[in-house]
C-alpha positions, 0 to 999 in steps of 0.5 A: 499499500502506498502512504502518500503523505510520506512524499510530502514529509520527504520533500520538506525533509529534503529541502531542509537537509534533514534525513531522519525526522520524528512526529507523534500521533494519537490513535484510539487509546494510544500515543505513537512516536514515530521515526521516518529515516531516509538516509538509506534505501529502503527508507524506514518508518518506525512506530512505537506505542508510548509507554508500551513495549511495542514496536513496528518497522516498515520498509518504505520502498519506491513510490512510498510503498509498504507492505501492510503485513504485521506478524499475528502476535504483534497484531494482537498486541496492537489490537489490545494497545487500541483497546479494540474489541472484536467487531465483525461489521467493522473489521480492523486490519494492519491496512486500516492501521497504516491508512490512519497513520498515513492520515497523521503523517505531517507534511512539514517539520520543524527542528524539533522534529529532527531525530537525535541519536538518543530517539533511535537508541531504543529501537537498536541493538547497540553493542558498544556501551549501550547505556551511552547514547547521547552524542558527545564529541568526535574522536579523530584517530592517527592510525598509529596509536589508536583506530576507530573499532568496528563496534563504534562505526556500527553505532555511528551508523545505527544512531546517527546514519549511513553518511556519518558512518561512511565518513568516520570509516574513511577517516578514521574517526569514532563518535564519542557518547555519554550516558548524560541526558543533558546532550539529549538534544544536541545534534552532532556538529560536522565531522572533522575533515582531518583525522 
């Protein structure tokens, strides 16, 4: 199925040079936190129910199409979260849910809609210092005494994005992280040119 409102969001993100955005929406009895990631193809749409242990991830392919399939167990969990009761006259389906998501996708985003690494961390398996999810600094290496590790590169890719991953790999730079939430809303500055 096509999520046509993602087209408008995508266009606004491209104009503003943002490759990861977030938005919230309320549907029935649940508040959803959503991430739309366009830094790698296929794009990703991530939905998590606030205050619940519930997460859905959809690949967004050419034409902003997604496969509306939701695993049976997750589908039942979604119905429970939405406080839906069985109704043969008004059946609820994953496609109906995604249609509701589509109706709530914003067409424009603000700087508050930018995704910071700590927004993504709960949805990714972080190997290196998993409790440190707030970006702190860039750490250039000399290639003799120190080098970037594959674990740090993977953390960079998962939390900051593909472009940062490739630059850090090419230039031997680590991303530095802290567990101090005062850095939660800071975005990584440009990666150092020399390193």
